[in-house]
C-alpha positions, 0 to 999 in steps of 0.5 A: 554493548554491556549496560554495566560498563556504560552505566559506570565508566566514562569514555575519552573519544576522539579527544572528546568527553562521552558518557552514558546518558542513562541518568537522562534517558530514565522517564516514566519508570522506563529505563532505556537499555541500551541508550545513546551516547552524548558528547560535549556540548550536549551532555547536560541536556535531559530528554527532549520531551521533558522541555515542553511547558506541560502548563502553557502547551497542555496538548503539545506533544513530540512524536517519533516514527518507527518501524514495527519491527524496530519498535518490537526489537527493544534496542536502541531506536526503541530506547530513544523513542520511548524516552525521548518522545511522547508518543510512537507512530508506525507510518503505513505498517499497521495498515490492512495491506501489511495484516489482511491476505487474500482470503481475508485472514488478518495477521495481528501478531506484530500488532499484539506484540508492540501493543502488549509491550507499550501497555506494559510500559504505558507508551503512548501509540499514534495508529497508522491510518485506518483506510486510504488509497494505498497500502490497502489490502487490495487482493482481499477487495479484488476477491470480495468484489469479483464478478459472481458465478451464475448458472448458464445454459450451453449454446449450440453453435456451428456444425460441419459434417464432411460427409456432405462436403465435395471440396475443402475451403478452410485454412491449410498451410499447404494445398495437400494439408487438407482435402476431401477423400473418400474413407470407410465408404464416406466423404471425410476431411483427410489431413496429412502428416505435418500438415495444419488444417483448420477442421472448423471456422467461421465463428466469433469467440468470447475470450471468456466463454468456455467452448466445447469442440467435438468431432469424429476422427479415424486413422489407419494407424494410432494418431498423435497430434497437436490442437489449437483453439483460436490462438490458444494451444489446448494440451492433451493427455498424451505424451509431450502434451499431445492429443492421441487415439487408437487406429481402427475405429471412429474416435469422438473427441472432445476439446474444451478451451477458451480462446487467447486473449484478443482473438475473436476468429473462432477456429479449431486447428489440428496440426503437426500429425507424425504417425498417421493420416487423420480423417475427419468425418463431422465437427460441431461447436458450442460454448457456455457463455461467461458464467459470472456477472458484475456485482450490481451497485448494491452488492458492491456497497454491501461487500465493501461495507462488510470489508469495512466492518471486518477490518475495523472490528479486527483492528479494534479488537486487537487494539482493545482501546489502546491506541486512541488517536488515528489517521482515519484516512490517508491522502485522499485529495487528488490535485490533478482532477478539479471539480466544477467548483474549482476544488481538487476532487478525491482519488478515484480508480479504474483498475482496483477498489478504492472505498470511496468509489463504492461508499461515495465521496460524500459519504466516505469519511462519515461511513468509515468514523462511524464504522471504526468508532463503533468498533472502538467502542465495542472492543473496550475503547472509551470513546471520549478520548478516541481522536481522528485525523485526515492526514494529507501531504502537499499542503503547502499548496494554497489550493490543496489545503483549501480543498481539503477543508472543503471535503471535511466540511462536507464530511462533517455536515454528514456526520463525520467524526474529524478531529484533526488534520495530520500535515505530511511536511515536505520541508527543506533549508536552503542556503540561498537567502531568497529561497530560504525566505520563500521556504520560511514563507510557504511554512508561514502560509501553511501554518496560518491556513491550518489554524484557521480551519479550527481542527486540531493540527498535527505536523508529521514527516518533520525531516528537514533536508539541506540543500546549498546555494546552488540547490544541491543536497548536503549529505550527512557525510559532507555536512559542516558544523556550521551547516548543521547549526543552520540546520537545527536553527530552521528546526527551532524555528518551525516548532516555534512557530507552530506553537505560536500560530496554532492555538494551544487547544488545537496543538496535537504535536509534531512527529519526526520520521527519523530520529537519527540521520539517514543519508540525509542530515535529518536526525537529532542523533547521527550514527558516529564511531565512538571509539578507535575501535569502530564501535558505532552508536548514536550521538546527539547533535545540533539539532538535538539542542534545537528541539530542547531550546524550541520546545522550552521556548527559547 
């Protein structure tokens, strides 16, 4: 949109007075461009964050979550976030899974752009989780912790000499496919054209071992055939992957292969010979055992400590002290695994690397916080300003918050730096009075339990979905003004109860997940048509006003 036009003009929109809010969306030397529209009755409201009583609530802050790409575009979402909120968070998009590739190369280009711009406009940022179970550089960790190659000796295996045989008892697809026949003045295994014959069999195979089968073969014509080793078709160097040899002499054929997965019976099969009858004199098979071994417990510990140090050093080097608050660990609690004392265990994995599996459950947060703090200080960070939070979802479950507090107690005792809890909310407003009363009771219990931890408390994922009396979700397209007001009032209730229950010195703030409505009416703005040409813009709704009133104590 044209900024000059918007700053100097007033527009009549569908019978409602509308104007640019540039005079309002200008704080701390940052001027929104472009900025959202506003309409009656919300046109005289200032940016949301200006309503916080900073004297009464000096630690209170209001955050918004954005995608890194939306922040770096510096368009509408960026403008709304910077002018209306104290800080911006980026969810999981600045975690190692988005930055570190399988070889350990770290791509911080997007992060560098947002940090440089945030520093330019004096914007405060909240850091993505430093470690977690999801959104990690799993391919890199798998590469680092892979089994180690070791030297192995060749192991002699089975030998079959058909010069000494008078009959053939191995596998053949039909009786005439493989027989003992005199050829070149000696007994040999004769393989007919189009036959399928195991020239050696009856030995066990390991799918991780590499087998070498050697046999001597001769034919009266140039021979072309397929080879299968223990269920695995082995490609030759001839046309269409065939194996070939020239007629007229004994040819030494060497086949190197591994068995197919799940196959334990060893054999080498010649099949589909087309151009000649083949004669086999002698076959022998041996193998190189798997030349890998698992890393020892100490090696895994050293490897994971290396990875943790490398990741934290890279992250904090780019950060250069600019982001001062981070989620240290994201969603560590496993609500399906119970310890002997009744508390929930941490999450553990059987198919990929989890940091805590190697560092140890009790040393998990202490080690991560130590490494991250050291890296922060090493790269221009003021440790007195650094804050680490444990983020967790589902804390409305009393057992889960009790379990989280249990683990934080262990980690604190072992020297971890844990300043606060970042509680990820999952809130719903219900038109059913009994359900909504229960919703409020759960919220009250959650805030009370969080306050009792003595940690700084941050609420994130602050979106509230709307459900009617029958429990059906009400969408943005279908919500009425009256329903929107009820939803806005509940937003205000949550904010006020947070500010009343959480002590002032423990208020780390609230972070809005979506500033604008999605398919659910969760935003402070709604993306609406603002003229008869179909032009759309963010328009303030009742939730915007509710935030302002609640933050001001009304």
